[in-house]
PQR file of N, CA, C, O and H, with PARSE charges and radii, in Angstrom:
ATOM      1  N   MET A   1      93.691 108.219  93.338 -0.4000 1.5000
ATOM      2  CA  MET A   1      94.408 109.466  93.222 -0.0000 2.0000
ATOM      3  C   MET A   1      95.204 109.753  94.498  0.5500 1.7000
ATOM      4  O   MET A   1      96.360 110.172  94.442 -0.5500 1.4000
ATOM      5  N   ILE A   2      94.565 109.520  95.644 -0.4000 1.5000
ATOM      6  CA  ILE A   2      95.239 109.762  96.915 -0.0000 2.0000
ATOM      7  C   ILE A   2      96.389 108.785  97.093  0.5500 1.7000
ATOM      8  O   ILE A   2      97.434 109.134  97.642 -0.5500 1.4000
ATOM      9  H   ILE A   2      93.626 109.180  95.689  0.4000 1.0000
ATOM     10  N   ILE A   3      96.191 107.567  96.629 -0.4000 1.5000
ATOM     11  CA  ILE A   3      97.234 106.549  96.769 -0.0000 2.0000
ATOM     12  C   ILE A   3      98.465 106.939  95.962  0.5500 1.7000
ATOM     13  O   ILE A   3      99.592 106.742  96.417 -0.5500 1.4000
ATOM     14  H   ILE A   3      95.342 107.283  96.183  0.4000 1.0000
ATOM     15  N   LYS A   4      98.259 107.487  94.774 -0.4000 1.5000
ATOM     16  CA  LYS A   4      99.387 107.903  93.944 -0.0000 2.0000
ATOM     17  C   LYS A   4     100.158 109.037  94.610  0.5500 1.7000
ATOM     18  O   LYS A   4     101.389 109.061  94.573 -0.5500 1.4000
ATOM     19  H   LYS A   4      97.344 107.647  94.405  0.4000 1.0000
ATOM     20  N   LYS A   5      99.435 109.976  95.219 -0.4000 1.5000
ATOM     21  CA  LYS A   5     100.105 111.079  95.911 -0.0000 2.0000
ATOM     22  C   LYS A   5     100.884 110.566  97.119  0.5500 1.7000
ATOM     23  O   LYS A   5     102.014 110.989  97.365 -0.5500 1.4000
ATOM     24  H   LYS A   5      98.436 109.956  95.249  0.4000 1.0000
ATOM     25  N   PHE A   6     100.270 109.653  97.868 -0.4000 1.5000
ATOM     26  CA  PHE A   6     100.941 109.090  99.036 -0.0000 2.0000
ATOM     27  C   PHE A   6     102.172 108.302  98.632  0.5500 1.7000
ATOM     28  O   PHE A   6     103.217 108.397  99.276 -0.5500 1.4000
ATOM     29  H   PHE A   6      99.353 109.310  97.668  0.4000 1.0000
ATOM     30  N   THR A   7     102.048 107.525  97.569 -0.4000 1.5000
ATOM     31  CA  THR A   7     103.181 106.734  97.094 -0.0000 2.0000
ATOM     32  C   THR A   7     104.311 107.628  96.622  0.5500 1.7000
ATOM     33  O   THR A   7     105.474 107.365  96.928 -0.5500 1.4000
ATOM     34  H   THR A   7     101.199 107.448  97.047  0.4000 1.0000
ATOM     35  N   PHE A   8     103.992 108.678  95.884 -0.4000 1.5000
ATOM     36  CA  PHE A   8     105.005 109.619  95.420 -0.0000 2.0000
ATOM     37  C   PHE A   8     105.695 110.298  96.595  0.5500 1.7000
ATOM     38  O   PHE A   8     106.919 110.431  96.605 -0.5500 1.4000
ATOM     39  H   PHE A   8     103.047 108.892  95.636  0.4000 1.0000
ATOM     40  N   LEU A   9     104.919 110.728  97.586 -0.4000 1.5000
ATOM     41  CA  LEU A   9     105.489 111.369  98.764 -0.0000 2.0000
ATOM     42  C   LEU A   9     106.395 110.412  99.524  0.5500 1.7000
ATOM     43  O   LEU A   9     107.486 110.794  99.947 -0.5500 1.4000
ATOM     44  H   LEU A   9     103.925 110.620  97.578  0.4000 1.0000
ATOM     45  N   PHE A  10     105.954 109.176  99.701 -0.4000 1.5000
ATOM     46  CA  PHE A  10     106.738 108.194 100.431 -0.0000 2.0000
ATOM     47  C   PHE A  10     108.051 107.888  99.715  0.5500 1.7000
ATOM     48  O   PHE A  10     109.109 107.842 100.342 -0.5500 1.4000
ATOM     49  H   PHE A  10     105.067 108.866  99.357  0.4000 1.0000
ATOM     50  N   ILE A  11     107.980 107.680  98.416 -0.4000 1.5000
ATOM     51  CA  ILE A  11     109.190 107.359  97.655 -0.0000 2.0000
ATOM     52  C   ILE A  11     110.149 108.532  97.636  0.5500 1.7000
ATOM     53  O   ILE A  11     111.358 108.340  97.762 -0.5500 1.4000
ATOM     54  H   ILE A  11     107.120 107.717  97.906  0.4000 1.0000
ATOM     55  N   SER A  12     109.633 109.748  97.481 -0.4000 1.5000
ATOM     56  CA  SER A  12     110.523 110.912  97.463 -0.0000 2.0000
ATOM     57  C   SER A  12     111.182 111.122  98.823  0.5500 1.7000
ATOM     58  O   SER A  12     112.364 111.460  98.880 -0.5500 1.4000
ATOM     59  H   SER A  12     108.651 109.904  97.379  0.4000 1.0000
ATOM     60  N   LEU A  13     110.454 110.933  99.908 -0.4000 1.5000
ATOM     61  CA  LEU A  13     111.052 111.055 101.235 -0.0000 2.0000
ATOM     62  C   LEU A  13     112.085 109.961 101.473  0.5500 1.7000
ATOM     63  O   LEU A  13     113.112 110.202 102.106 -0.5500 1.4000
ATOM     64  H   LEU A  13     109.494 110.659  99.861  0.4000 1.0000
ATOM     65  N   LEU A  14     111.821 108.779 100.978 -0.4000 1.5000
ATOM     66  CA  LEU A  14     112.770 107.685 101.121 -0.0000 2.0000
ATOM     67  C   LEU A  14     114.064 107.973 100.364  0.5500 1.7000
ATOM     68  O   LEU A  14     115.156 107.730 100.878 -0.5500 1.4000
ATOM     69  H   LEU A  14     110.987 108.583 100.463  0.4000 1.0000
ATOM     70  N   ILE A  15     113.941 108.482  99.167 -0.4000 1.5000
ATOM     71  CA  ILE A  15     115.134 108.800  98.375 -0.0000 2.0000
ATOM     72  C   ILE A  15     115.934 109.924  99.022  0.5500 1.7000
ATOM     73  O   ILE A  15     117.161 109.862  99.087 -0.5500 1.4000
ATOM     74  H   ILE A  15     113.054 108.679  98.750  0.4000 1.0000
ATOM     75  N   ILE A  16     115.239 110.946  99.498 -0.4000 1.5000
ATOM     76  CA  ILE A  16     115.933 112.075 100.125 -0.0000 2.0000
ATOM     77  C   ILE A  16     116.624 111.642 101.411  0.5500 1.7000
ATOM     78  O   ILE A  16     117.775 112.006 101.650 -0.5500 1.4000
ATOM     79  H   ILE A  16     114.241 110.997  99.445  0.4000 1.0000
ATOM     80  N   SER A  17     115.935 110.873 102.234 -0.4000 1.5000
ATOM     81  CA  SER A  17     116.524 110.486 103.514 -0.0000 2.0000
ATOM     82  C   SER A  17     117.621 109.439 103.346  0.5500 1.7000
ATOM     83  O   SER A  17     118.563 109.412 104.137 -0.5500 1.4000
ATOM     84  H   SER A  17     115.000 110.578 102.040  0.4000 1.0000
ATOM     85  N   ALA A  18     117.523 108.585 102.344 -0.4000 1.5000
ATOM     86  CA  ALA A  18     118.542 107.560 102.142 -0.0000 2.0000
ATOM     87  C   ALA A  18     119.834 108.136 101.579  0.5500 1.7000
ATOM     88  O   ALA A  18     120.905 107.556 101.757 -0.5500 1.4000
ATOM     89  H   ALA A  18     116.758 108.607 101.701  0.4000 1.0000
ATOM     90  N   SER A  19     119.738 109.254 100.914 -0.4000 1.5000
ATOM     91  CA  SER A  19     120.930 109.819 100.306 -0.0000 2.0000
ATOM     92  C   SER A  19     121.679 110.778 101.224  0.5500 1.7000
ATOM     93  O   SER A  19     122.735 111.291 100.855 -0.5500 1.4000
ATOM     94  H   SER A  19     118.868 109.726 100.770  0.4000 1.0000
ATOM     95  N   MET A  20     121.152 111.018 102.393 -0.4000 1.5000
ATOM     96  CA  MET A  20     121.812 111.932 103.320 -0.0000 2.0000
ATOM     97  C   MET A  20     123.067 111.270 103.896  0.5500 1.7000
ATOM     98  O   MET A  20     123.011 110.104 104.286 -0.5500 1.4000
ATOM     99  H   MET A  20     120.294 110.601 102.693  0.4000 1.0000
ATOM    100  N   PRO A  21     124.188 111.978 103.960 -0.5600 1.5000
ATOM    101  CA  PRO A  21     125.431 111.373 104.453  0.2800 2.0000
ATOM    102  C   PRO A  21     125.431 111.114 105.954  0.5500 1.7000
ATOM    103  O   PRO A  21     126.310 110.413 106.455 -0.5500 1.4000
ATOM    104  N   VAL A  22     124.477 111.658 106.670 -0.4000 1.5000
ATOM    105  CA  VAL A  22     124.420 111.443 108.114 -0.0000 2.0000
ATOM    106  C   VAL A  22     124.184 109.978 108.430  0.5500 1.7000
ATOM    107  O   VAL A  22     124.687 109.476 109.435 -0.5500 1.4000
ATOM    108  H   VAL A  22     123.763 112.228 106.264  0.4000 1.0000
ATOM    109  N   PHE A  23     123.441 109.297 107.605 -0.4000 1.5000
ATOM    110  CA  PHE A  23     123.129 107.900 107.862 -0.0000 2.0000
ATOM    111  C   PHE A  23     124.317 106.988 107.621  0.5500 1.7000
ATOM    112  O   PHE A  23     124.259 105.803 107.951 -0.5500 1.4000
ATOM    113  H   PHE A  23     123.032 109.705 106.788  0.4000 1.0000
ATOM    114  N   ALA A  24     125.386 107.510 107.057 -0.4000 1.5000
ATOM    115  CA  ALA A  24     126.577 106.706 106.824 -0.0000 2.0000
ATOM    116  C   ALA A  24     127.384 106.507 108.106  0.5500 1.7000
ATOM    117  O   ALA A  24     128.230 105.615 108.172 -0.5500 1.4000
ATOM    118  H   ALA A  24     125.433 108.472 106.789  0.4000 1.0000
ATOM    119  N   ARG A  25     127.132 107.320 109.108 -0.4000 1.5000
ATOM    120  CA  ARG A  25     127.851 107.195 110.373 -0.0000 2.0000
ATOM    121  C   ARG A  25     127.203 106.121 111.240  0.5500 1.7000
ATOM    122  O   ARG A  25     126.037 105.775 111.053 -0.5500 1.4000
ATOM    123  H   ARG A  25     126.445 108.045 109.054  0.4000 1.0000
ATOM    124  N   CYS A  26     127.969 105.605 112.181 -0.4000 1.5000
ATOM    125  CA  CYS A  26     127.396 104.592 113.067 -0.0000 2.0000
ATOM    126  C   CYS A  26     126.438 105.257 114.053  0.5500 1.7000
ATOM    127  O   CYS A  26     126.549 106.452 114.326 -0.5500 1.4000
ATOM    128  H   CYS A  26     128.916 105.886 112.333  0.4000 1.0000
ATOM    129  N   ALA A  27     125.513 104.491 114.574 -0.4000 1.5000
ATOM    130  CA  ALA A  27     124.478 105.053 115.434 -0.0000 2.0000
ATOM    131  C   ALA A  27     125.039 105.579 116.750  0.5500 1.7000
ATOM    132  O   ALA A  27     124.598 106.620 117.236 -0.5500 1.4000
ATOM    133  H   ALA A  27     125.422 103.520 114.352  0.4000 1.0000
ATOM    134  N   VAL A  28     125.994 104.881 117.326 -0.4000 1.5000
ATOM    135  CA  VAL A  28     126.540 105.290 118.618 -0.0000 2.0000
ATOM    136  C   VAL A  28     127.362 106.571 118.475  0.5500 1.7000
ATOM    137  O   VAL A  28     127.312 107.441 119.345 -0.5500 1.4000
ATOM    138  H   VAL A  28     126.352 104.035 116.931  0.4000 1.0000
ATOM    139  N   CYS A  29     128.119 106.689 117.381 -0.4000 1.5000
ATOM    140  CA  CYS A  29     128.907 107.903 117.165 -0.0000 2.0000
ATOM    141  C   CYS A  29     128.004 109.103 116.908  0.5500 1.7000
ATOM    142  O   CYS A  29     128.340 110.223 117.293 -0.5500 1.4000
ATOM    143  H   CYS A  29     128.160 105.982 116.675  0.4000 1.0000
ATOM    144  N   TYR A  30     126.880 108.884 116.273 -0.4000 1.5000
ATOM    145  CA  TYR A  30     126.005 109.985 115.871 -0.0000 2.0000
ATOM    146  C   TYR A  30     125.174 110.504 117.034  0.5500 1.7000
ATOM    147  O   TYR A  30     124.860 111.693 117.066 -0.5500 1.4000
ATOM    148  H   TYR A  30     126.607 107.974 115.961  0.4000 1.0000
ATOM    149  N   THR A  31     124.808 109.660 117.986 -0.4000 1.5000
ATOM    150  CA  THR A  31     123.851 110.061 119.010 -0.0000 2.0000
ATOM    151  C   THR A  31     124.461 110.764 120.205  0.5500 1.7000
ATOM    152  O   THR A  31     123.723 111.375 120.977 -0.5500 1.4000
ATOM    153  H   THR A  31     125.063 108.694 117.960  0.4000 1.0000
ATOM    154  N   LYS A  32     125.753 110.712 120.396 -0.4000 1.5000
ATOM    155  CA  LYS A  32     126.453 111.465 121.446 -0.0000 2.0000
ATOM    156  C   LYS A  32     125.811 111.311 122.825  0.5500 1.7000
ATOM    157  O   LYS A  32     125.106 112.206 123.290 -0.5500 1.4000
ATOM    158  H   LYS A  32     126.353 110.216 119.768  0.4000 1.0000
ATOM    159  N   GLY A  33     126.047 110.222 123.446 -0.4000 1.5000
ATOM    160  CA  GLY A  33     125.594 110.076 124.823 -0.0000 2.0000
ATOM    161  C   GLY A  33     124.466 109.090 125.039  0.5500 1.7000
ATOM    162  O   GLY A  33     124.205 108.719 126.183 -0.5500 1.4000
ATOM    163  H   GLY A  33     126.619 109.494 123.069  0.4000 1.0000
ATOM    164  N   LEU A  34     123.791 108.650 124.002 -0.4000 1.5000
ATOM    165  CA  LEU A  34     122.751 107.655 124.192 -0.0000 2.0000
ATOM    166  C   LEU A  34     123.396 106.275 124.257  0.5500 1.7000
ATOM    167  O   LEU A  34     124.338 105.978 123.522 -0.5500 1.4000
ATOM    168  H   LEU A  34     124.003 108.951 123.073  0.4000 1.0000
ATOM    169  N   SER A  35     122.881 105.449 125.138 -0.4000 1.5000
ATOM    170  CA  SER A  35     123.420 104.093 125.238 -0.0000 2.0000
ATOM    171  C   SER A  35     122.852 103.224 124.118  0.5500 1.7000
ATOM    172  O   SER A  35     121.919 103.621 123.419 -0.5500 1.4000
ATOM    173  H   SER A  35     122.116 105.689 125.735  0.4000 1.0000
ATOM    174  N   GLY A  36     123.416 102.061 123.963 -0.4000 1.5000
ATOM    175  CA  GLY A  36     122.938 101.136 122.942 -0.0000 2.0000
ATOM    176  C   GLY A  36     121.514 100.683 123.189  0.5500 1.7000
ATOM    177  O   GLY A  36     120.758 100.459 122.243 -0.5500 1.4000
ATOM    178  H   GLY A  36     124.173 101.738 124.531  0.4000 1.0000
ATOM    179  N   ALA A  37     121.140 100.545 124.458 -0.4000 1.5000
ATOM    180  CA  ALA A  37     119.776 100.110 124.795 -0.0000 2.0000
ATOM    181  C   ALA A  37     118.752 101.173 124.411  0.5500 1.7000
ATOM    182  O   ALA A  37     117.680 100.851 123.898 -0.5500 1.4000
ATOM    183  H   ALA A  37     121.754 100.727 125.226  0.4000 1.0000
ATOM    184  N   SER A  38     119.081 102.430 124.659 -0.4000 1.5000
ATOM    185  CA  SER A  38     118.128 103.484 124.304 -0.0000 2.0000
ATOM    186  C   SER A  38     118.004 103.611 122.791  0.5500 1.7000
ATOM    187  O   SER A  38     116.922 103.905 122.284 -0.5500 1.4000
ATOM    188  H   SER A  38     119.952 102.692 125.076  0.4000 1.0000
ATOM    189  N   ILE A  39     119.087 103.395 122.070 -0.4000 1.5000
ATOM    190  CA  ILE A  39     119.017 103.402 120.609 -0.0000 2.0000
ATOM    191  C   ILE A  39     118.141 102.255 120.127  0.5500 1.7000
ATOM    192  O   ILE A  39     117.351 102.426 119.199 -0.5500 1.4000
ATOM    193  H   ILE A  39     119.966 103.155 122.482  0.4000 1.0000
ATOM    194  N   ALA A  40     118.274 101.098 120.744 -0.4000 1.5000
ATOM    195  CA  ALA A  40     117.461  99.940 120.368 -0.0000 2.0000
ATOM    196  C   ALA A  40     115.982 100.202 120.620  0.5500 1.7000
ATOM    197  O   ALA A  40     115.138  99.834 119.804 -0.5500 1.4000
ATOM    198  H   ALA A  40     118.916 100.959 121.498  0.4000 1.0000
ATOM    199  N   VAL A  41     115.667 100.833 121.742 -0.4000 1.5000
ATOM    200  CA  VAL A  41     114.270 101.155 122.046 -0.0000 2.0000
ATOM    201  C   VAL A  41     113.714 102.143 121.022  0.5500 1.7000
ATOM    202  O   VAL A  41     112.576 101.999 120.576 -0.5500 1.4000
ATOM    203  H   VAL A  41     116.353 101.132 122.405  0.4000 1.0000
ATOM    204  N   ILE A  42     114.503 103.135 120.653 -0.4000 1.5000
ATOM    205  CA  ILE A  42     114.062 104.106 119.656 -0.0000 2.0000
ATOM    206  C   ILE A  42     113.798 103.421 118.322  0.5500 1.7000
ATOM    207  O   ILE A  42     112.806 103.719 117.658 -0.5500 1.4000
ATOM    208  H   ILE A  42     115.428 103.252 121.015  0.4000 1.0000
ATOM    209  N   VAL A  43     114.673 102.511 117.928 -0.4000 1.5000
ATOM    210  CA  VAL A  43     114.498 101.797 116.665 -0.0000 2.0000
ATOM    211  C   VAL A  43     113.266 100.905 116.717  0.5500 1.7000
ATOM    212  O   VAL A  43     112.508 100.847 115.748 -0.5500 1.4000
ATOM    213  H   VAL A  43     115.480 102.270 118.468  0.4000 1.0000
ATOM    214  N   ILE A  44     113.054 100.215 117.819 -0.4000 1.5000
ATOM    215  CA  ILE A  44     111.898  99.319 117.945 -0.0000 2.0000
ATOM    216  C   ILE A  44     110.597 100.106 117.923  0.5500 1.7000
ATOM    217  O   ILE A  44     109.656  99.721 117.228 -0.5500 1.4000
ATOM    218  H   ILE A  44     113.669 100.262 118.605  0.4000 1.0000
ATOM    219  N   VAL A  45     110.529 101.192 118.665 -0.4000 1.5000
ATOM    220  CA  VAL A  45     109.298 101.987 118.724 -0.0000 2.0000
ATOM    221  C   VAL A  45     109.015 102.645 117.372  0.5500 1.7000
ATOM    222  O   VAL A  45     107.871 102.659 116.919 -0.5500 1.4000
ATOM    223  H   VAL A  45     111.293 101.505 119.230  0.4000 1.0000
ATOM    224  N   SER A  46     110.039 103.184 116.734 -0.4000 1.5000
ATOM    225  CA  SER A  46     109.803 103.829 115.437 -0.0000 2.0000
ATOM    226  C   SER A  46     109.410 102.816 114.372  0.5500 1.7000
ATOM    227  O   SER A  46     108.556 103.110 113.535 -0.5500 1.4000
ATOM    228  H   SER A  46     110.969 103.172 117.103  0.4000 1.0000
ATOM    229  N   SER A  47     110.011 101.633 114.382 -0.4000 1.5000
ATOM    230  CA  SER A  47     109.621 100.620 113.401 -0.0000 2.0000
ATOM    231  C   SER A  47     108.210 100.113 113.679  0.5500 1.7000
ATOM    232  O   SER A  47     107.466  99.836 112.738 -0.5500 1.4000
ATOM    233  H   SER A  47     110.705 101.394 115.062  0.4000 1.0000
ATOM    234  N   PHE A  48     107.826  99.985 114.940 -0.4000 1.5000
ATOM    235  CA  PHE A  48     106.457  99.601 115.267 -0.0000 2.0000
ATOM    236  C   PHE A  48     105.470 100.641 114.754  0.5500 1.7000
ATOM    237  O   PHE A  48     104.428 100.288 114.202 -0.5500 1.4000
ATOM    238  H   PHE A  48     108.431 100.210 115.704  0.4000 1.0000
ATOM    239  N   THR A  49     105.788 101.915 114.931 -0.4000 1.5000
ATOM    240  CA  THR A  49     104.902 102.981 114.480 -0.0000 2.0000
ATOM    241  C   THR A  49     104.752 102.964 112.963  0.5500 1.7000
ATOM    242  O   THR A  49     103.640 103.078 112.448 -0.5500 1.4000
ATOM    243  H   THR A  49     106.635 102.202 115.380  0.4000 1.0000
ATOM    244  N   VAL A  50     105.853 102.823 112.253 -0.4000 1.5000
ATOM    245  CA  VAL A  50     105.795 102.796 110.789 -0.0000 2.0000
ATOM    246  C   VAL A  50     105.008 101.587 110.309  0.5500 1.7000
ATOM    247  O   VAL A  50     104.181 101.707 109.406 -0.5500 1.4000
ATOM    248  H   VAL A  50     106.756 102.730 112.672  0.4000 1.0000
ATOM    249  N   LEU A  51     105.253 100.428 110.900 -0.4000 1.5000
ATOM    250  CA  LEU A  51     104.534  99.224 110.486 -0.0000 2.0000
ATOM    251  C   LEU A  51     103.053  99.292 110.837  0.5500 1.7000
ATOM    252  O   LEU A  51     102.222  98.765 110.097 -0.5500 1.4000
ATOM    253  H   LEU A  51     105.925 100.330 111.634  0.4000 1.0000
ATOM    254  N   PHE A  52     102.709  99.932 111.952 -0.4000 1.5000
ATOM    255  CA  PHE A  52     101.307 100.086 112.334 -0.0000 2.0000
ATOM    256  C   PHE A  52     100.554 100.906 111.291  0.5500 1.7000
ATOM    257  O   PHE A  52      99.485 100.504 110.831 -0.5500 1.4000
ATOM    258  H   PHE A  52     103.384 100.360 112.552  0.4000 1.0000
ATOM    259  N   PHE A  53     101.116 102.057 110.921 -0.4000 1.5000
ATOM    260  CA  PHE A  53     100.438 102.905 109.945 -0.0000 2.0000
ATOM    261  C   PHE A  53     100.449 102.285 108.547  0.5500 1.7000
ATOM    262  O   PHE A  53      99.494 102.459 107.790 -0.5500 1.4000
ATOM    263  H   PHE A  53     101.984 102.384 111.294  0.4000 1.0000
ATOM    264  N   ALA A  54     101.503 101.575 108.200 -0.4000 1.5000
ATOM    265  CA  ALA A  54     101.542 100.893 106.913 -0.0000 2.0000
ATOM    266  C   ALA A  54     100.479  99.800 106.858  0.5500 1.7000
ATOM    267  O   ALA A  54      99.845  99.605 105.820 -0.5500 1.4000
ATOM    268  H   ALA A  54     102.279 101.434 108.815  0.4000 1.0000
ATOM    269  N   ASN A  55     100.281  99.095 107.951 -0.4000 1.5000
ATOM    270  CA  ASN A  55      99.261  98.055 108.019 -0.0000 2.0000
ATOM    271  C   ASN A  55      97.869  98.660 107.862  0.5500 1.7000
ATOM    272  O   ASN A  55      97.043  98.131 107.118 -0.5500 1.4000
ATOM    273  H   ASN A  55     100.796  99.253 108.794  0.4000 1.0000
ATOM    274  N   LYS A  56      97.605  99.766 108.558 -0.4000 1.5000
ATOM    275  CA  LYS A  56      96.299 100.429 108.448 -0.0000 2.0000
ATOM    276  C   LYS A  56      96.045 100.886 107.012  0.5500 1.7000
ATOM    277  O   LYS A  56      94.957 100.693 106.470 -0.5500 1.4000
ATOM    278  H   LYS A  56      98.277 100.196 109.162  0.4000 1.0000
ATOM    279  N   PHE A  57      97.071 101.497 106.404 -0.4000 1.5000
ATOM    280  CA  PHE A  57      96.921 101.976 105.031 -0.0000 2.0000
ATOM    281  C   PHE A  57      96.703 100.820 104.068  0.5500 1.7000
ATOM    282  O   PHE A  57      95.856 100.904 103.179 -0.5500 1.4000
ATOM    283  H   PHE A  57      97.954 101.654 106.845  0.4000 1.0000
ATOM    284  N   LEU A  58      97.455  99.750 104.237 -0.4000 1.5000
ATOM    285  CA  LEU A  58      97.329  98.605 103.350 -0.0000 2.0000
ATOM    286  C   LEU A  58      95.974  97.932 103.501  0.5500 1.7000
ATOM    287  O   LEU A  58      95.387  97.498 102.510 -0.5500 1.4000
ATOM    288  H   LEU A  58      98.143  99.683 104.960  0.4000 1.0000
ATOM    289  N   ARG A  59      95.475  97.842 104.711 -0.4000 1.5000
ATOM    290  CA  ARG A  59      94.145  97.250 104.911 -0.0000 2.0000
ATOM    291  C   ARG A  59      93.073  98.081 104.214  0.5500 1.7000
ATOM    292  O   ARG A  59      92.184  97.526 103.568 -0.5500 1.4000
ATOM    293  H   ARG A  59      95.951  98.195 105.516  0.4000 1.0000
ATOM    294  N   LYS A  60      93.147  99.414 104.337 -0.4000 1.5000
ATOM    295  CA  LYS A  60      92.189 100.279 103.643 -0.0000 2.0000
ATOM    296  C   LYS A  60      92.271 100.071 102.142  0.5500 1.7000
ATOM    297  O   LYS A  60      91.251  99.980 101.459 -0.5500 1.4000
ATOM    298  H   LYS A  60      93.869  99.866 104.862  0.4000 1.0000
ATOM    299  N   PHE A  61      93.478  99.998 101.642 -0.4000 1.5000
ATOM    300  CA  PHE A  61      93.698  99.844 100.211 -0.0000 2.0000
ATOM    301  C   PHE A  61      93.151  98.508  99.721  0.5500 1.7000
ATOM    302  O   PHE A  61      92.478  98.456  98.692 -0.5500 1.4000
ATOM    303  H   PHE A  61      94.306 100.073 102.197  0.4000 1.0000
ATOM    304  N   LEU A  62      93.434  97.426 100.448 -0.4000 1.5000
ATOM    305  CA  LEU A  62      92.982  96.102 100.022 -0.0000 2.0000
ATOM    306  C   LEU A  62      91.464  95.939 100.166  0.5500 1.7000
ATOM    307  O   LEU A  62      90.828  95.284  99.339 -0.5500 1.4000
ATOM    308  H   LEU A  62      93.981  97.469 101.284  0.4000 1.0000
ATOM    309  N   ASP A  63      90.889  96.531 101.209 -0.4000 1.5000
ATOM    310  CA  ASP A  63      89.435  96.453 101.375 -0.0000 2.0000
ATOM    311  C   ASP A  63      88.735  97.251 100.281  0.5500 1.7000
ATOM    312  O   ASP A  63      87.658  96.862  99.830 -0.5500 1.4000
ATOM    313  H   ASP A  63      91.405  97.063 101.880  0.4000 1.0000
ATOM    314  N   LYS A  64      89.323  98.348  99.852 -0.4000 1.5000
ATOM    315  CA  LYS A  64      88.746  99.134  98.777 -0.0000 2.0000
ATOM    316  C   LYS A  64      88.795  98.357  97.464  0.5500 1.7000
ATOM    317  O   LYS A  64      87.867  98.441  96.659 -0.5500 1.4000
ATOM    318  H   LYS A  64      90.198  98.664 100.218  0.4000 1.0000
ATOM    319  N   GLU A  65      89.863  97.607  97.243 -0.4000 1.5000
ATOM    320  CA  GLU A  65      90.004  96.818  96.025 -0.0000 2.0000
ATOM    321  C   GLU A  65      89.031  95.637  96.004  0.5500 1.7000
ATOM    322  O   GLU A  65      88.620  95.198  94.930 -0.5500 1.4000
ATOM    323  H   GLU A  65      90.617  97.539  97.897  0.4000 1.0000
ATOM    324  N   LYS A  66      88.657  95.119  97.179 -0.4000 1.5000
ATOM    325  CA  LYS A  66      87.709  93.995  97.239 -0.0000 2.0000
ATOM    326  C   LYS A  66      86.323  94.425  96.774  0.5500 1.7000
ATOM    327  O   LYS A  66      85.648  93.692  96.050 -0.5500 1.4000
ATOM    328  H   LYS A  66      88.991  95.476  98.051  0.4000 1.0000
ATOM    329  N   ASN A  67      85.909  95.600  97.188 -0.4000 1.5000
ATOM    330  CA  ASN A  67      84.539  96.062  96.888 -0.0000 2.0000
ATOM    331  C   ASN A  67      84.401  96.537  95.500  0.5500 1.7000
ATOM    332  O   ASN A  67      83.316  96.955  95.096 -0.5500 1.4000
ATOM    333  H   ASN A  67      86.457  96.195  97.776  0.4000 1.0000
TER
END
């Protein structure tokens, strides 16, 4: 039940954020003053965070399915 709620929330947030016109602009034009290196660091850290939590969630899900 919790997995279905989490999946619905994740998919709805993905659809809402992907359809926003702000993401159509280039990263350098949108950030006003941040260098390319700082943008790269932000992207790397945020992707690491998302992948870390996705890994934890997936491990819980797969371990639950094993038992």
